[in-house]
N, C-alpha and C positions, 0 to 999 in steps of 0.2 A: 719290080725292083730287081736290079742286076745283082746276081750272086757273086760278089767280088771277094768277100771276106767271111770266114767262119771261125768261130771260137769253140773249141772242144773242151767239155768238162771231163778232163782226163781221168780223174779219180773215179768218177761215176761210170764212165765207159769201161775202164779197166777192171771194175768190180762187178760188172753186169753178169749175173748168173753164177757168181762166185762169192765165197766168204772173205777172201783176201784178194787185193788187186794183183793184176798180172801185167807186167810191162810188155810182154810178147803180145797179149790180147789187145792192148792199147795200140801198138804199132800196126797190127793187122786191121783193126777197125779204122784207123786214120787213113791207111793206104786204100782200103775199099771205099771209104767215104769220098776220097779225092777222085777216084776213078768214076764213081757214080755221078758226082755233081760238078766236077771240074771247077773248083774254086780257085781264084787267083792267089789267095793267101789263106793258110790254115794255121791258127795259133792254138797250141795245146797247153792247157794250164792244169796243174795238179796241186794237191794240198802240200803243205810244207812237210808233212809226215809221210808222204808217199814213198820216199826213198827208203824209209825204215820199215815199211809194211810189206814191201814186195819180198819175194824169195831171195835168199842170200846170194844165189847164183846170178840174180839180175841187178843187184845193188850197184855194182861197178858200172854197168851199162847205163843205169839211171843217172848216176853221178856225172858220167861223161856227157849225157844228153842235156843235163841241167847246165853244165859248164859251157857247152857249145850253144846254148839258147834254143835247142830243138824243142825242149819243153820248159815251161816257165812256172816258177813257184811264187805265190804272193808274198808280200813283205811280212816279216815276223810280227806277230801280235795284231794282225789285221782283224777288225771286228767283223763277225759273220764268216770267218774262216775264208776258204777259197771262193765261196759262192759270191760274196760281195765283189771280189776282184774280177771274177769272170763276167758278171753282169755289167760292171763299170766299163770294162774293156769293150764289150759288145755294144754298150750304149754309145760310147765315144766313136767307135768305128762303124756303127749301124750295121753290125754283123749278125749273121745267123748263129744260133747257139745249138750245138749238138750235145744233148743231155737227156736222160730219162727222169731227171729231177723236175719237180713243178715249181720250185722256188717260192713256196706259198708266203713266206714271211716278207717277200719283196714285191708282192702284187700291188701294193699301194704306191711303191716308188717307181717301178718299171712297168708301166701299163702296156708298153709295146710287146710284152711277152704274149699277149692275147692277139696280136696282129697275125694275120695268116702268113705262114712261111717263116716266121722268126724263130720258131722252136721246132727242132727235129729230133726224133728219137730213133734208137737203133738197137737191134738184138741179133746175136749170132744164131743161125739155124744150122744144126748138124746136117752135113751133106749139101747144103745150099750156100752158106756163107752169111755175111752181114746183110741185113735188110734195114733200110732207113726209110722212115715215113714221117710226114709232118704231124705235129700233135699240138694240142692246146693244154695249158697247165690245168691241173686238177684243183678245183676250189674246195677248201675244207675250213674247219674252225680257225686255223691259223691265218688262212687267206681272208676270211671275213673280219677277223680282228685287225689285220693289217690295213684293209681297205676302209674300215670304220673310223679309224683315227682321224684322217683328214676331214671326213664329213662331219664329225662331231664337233670339231673346232670351228664353230660359227658364232663368234661373239656378237655379230650384228643381230642375230635372232633373239638373244637373251636380253638385249637392251630394251626392246619394246615391252617385254614381259614385266620387267622391273617397273617401268613407268606405269603400266596398267595396274600393277599391285598398289603402287602409291596412290593412284587415283581412287582405286576401290577402297583403300584405307581411309582416305579423306572424305569420301562421299557419306558414309554413315554418320560422321560427326555433324555434317551440315544438316542432314535429315533429322537427326535427333534434336538439334537445336530448334529446327522449325516446328517439330511436333510439340515440343515443350512450350513454345510460344503460343501455339494454337490451343493448348490444353488437351491435346489428344493423348490417348493412352500409349505408353511406350513400354517395351520390355525391361528398360533399365531400372525403374523403381523396384521391380521384383528382384533384380540382381543385387541392389544395394544392401539389403539385410544379409545376403549371403557372404559379402566380403568380410564383415567382422567375424563371422563364424569360421571362415577359412583361416583368418589370421589367428584366431584364438585356439584353433585346433592343435597346431604344433606346440602351443604354450602349455596346454593342459598336462601332457605327460611330463613337462619339465618340473612340475611341482613334486611329482613322485619319483624323485631321484633316489637311487639306491646303489649299493655296491654291486649288486647283480645286474643292474641296468634293466630290470623288468618288473612288472607288477604281478606279484604272485597271486594265485587263485585261491588262497586260504580264506575261508569264510570267517566272519567276525566271531561267531560263537565258538567254532572249533579252535581258532587262534587264541582266544582269551582263556579257554579251558586248558590248552596246551601250555600257555605261559604260566598259569598258576601251578600246574603240575611239574613244570620243569624250570626252575629258576636259573639264573645265570651261573655258569660253572658246573651245572649238573650234566649228566650224560643221558643220551637217548639212543635207542637202537633204531637204525634206519637202513634202508636199502638204496643203493646207488642206482639211478635210473638212466641218466644220460650225462654226456660231457658238454661243455661249452668252451669257448675260447678263453674264458677267464676263470673257469672252475668246473663245478659239476652240480647236479641236482639229485637229491635223494628224497624218499618219502618215508615218513613215520606215521603209519595209518593214513589219515586223510590230510595230513599236514605236509606241505612241500617245504623242504629245507634246502637252503643254498650253501654250497661248500666252496668258498673262495680259495684260490691257490695259496694265499698268504697264511691261511689257517690250517693247511695240510701238513706243513713241515717247516722247520727252521734250519737253514733258509728255505724259502718257498720253492717248490719244484717248477720246472718250466711248463709242464703239462700235467693235467689232472690224472691222466692215466699212469703217471709215474708213482702215484700215491694210492689210488683206489682203482677198482675195475667195475664195469657195469654189471649189475646183478649181485654185487657183494653186499652182505649185511654185516654191520659192525656197530660198535659204540662210537658216537660222536659227542663232543662237548659243546654245549650251548654258549655262544660268545656274545650274541647281540639279538635284540628284538627291534624291528622297524615298525613303528606304529602307523606310519603313513601308508605303507604298502602291505601291512600285516605279514611281514617277512620274518624268517628265522635264519640267522647266520650261525653256522656251526662248523666245527673243524676237528682235527685230530690232536693238535697241540693243546695243552691245558690253558685255561684262562688265567692271565696274570693281572694282578691289581697294580695300582700306582706305586705301592710300596715295594713291588718286585716279588711278592709272594703269590703263589697260586691260590685260587679260591678253595681247591680241594685240601690244600695243606692248612689253610686257616680254619676250615670247618673241622678237620681232624684234630687240630690243636684245641679248638673250643670244646669238642666232645670229650677229649681226654681230660681237660681241665675240670669240667663239670662232674665227670664220673669219679675222679680221684680226690675230690675235695674232702669228703668225709673220712676216707682212708688216710689221707695225709694228716688230718687233724688228730687222729688217734695216734699216729706215729710221733707227732710233735709232743703230745701229752706224755707219752711213754718216755720220750727222750728227756723231757723236762724232769719227770719224777726220778728217772735214773740218775740224772745229774745232781738232784737234791740229796738222794740217798748217799751218793759217793761223797758229797760235801759233808754230810752228817757223820759219815764214818771217818773222814779225815780230821774232823774237828777234835775228837777226844785224843787223837794221837798228838796233836799240838799241845793240849793241856797236860798230857803226861810228860811231854818234854819239858814243860815249865816246872812241873813238880820235881823232876830230876835235877833241874838246875837249882831249885830252891834247897834241896837236900845237900847238894855239893857246896853251897855257899857257906854254911857254918864250919865246914872243914877248913876253909881258908882262914877264918877268924881265930881258930884254935891255936895256931902257930905263935902269935904274939904273946898269949897267956903263958905258954911254956917258957918262953924266953924271960918273962918277968920273974918266975919262980926261981930260976937259976941265979 
């Protein structure tokens, strides 16, 4: 193939052996490459940021070279940065590429990179100058991924597999029907009784619905004894063991107690850890017994009846009423006797007033008699 056109990966060559690109190194490499290979046309392409990455003293020279088309930059926003532009130009011109890059992400698109003589690399050797040698791109994980994409897109291969699966799915139905007609044994009758079991399995837990959403491990004997000893509204001392998304769980001896969020505070906290902590032992108030799951629901807030009173307040009122009945009866008797005595003392005073009025009455009648004597 005649070497007529070469495309130089300017940003790669200018940065070879350096951390920042050098425009002077790029010019030296292009001049040496032209002398060694005698191409009729050499196109130098650099990244759009090349002008801003070189030394400040070289930026004006780079701007002048860009303006005079001595070096070319790709269009702004090009996908794949300058590499896409370099390989597209080389593909159109069937040119040789001078670069030490392997362009792995483009191996599936530009397979000619592996053709002999299409890729050349170069390095500056101190005291010798630039050495240019043919090279092959290095294959790696990115290259394997890029070349795997077009091979995996084979819809023609997947179509027969689908048809085979459909046939395989239809064949057992025909065989089963034939075996049933002959009266031969088939594995299906053994599977039929399993179907109702699998259907009823999810329905079984549905009967044991609870606020905690689980079936507690309390035994019937222990649960009944606990219920007799702790009526609704009474308190029990328990230790918090773990949290859940909807509350917490505590243990009072062998009984597991569920602590829902709504019974921890009013209003209910967002998390159980805002009200209690794991390992904490404290008094909890019994709110509910679930006979289906043998569960115990307890909380921190008091149990309130339909009338709006707490159970503890009602029990305290009943106790004080029973204890003070005899004492109150004695007070009432004393009160009544004292009232009777006071009434008895006031009664003679009224009679005395009547007597005084009776004594004064004759004095008034005496005045007319005196007038008659005169």
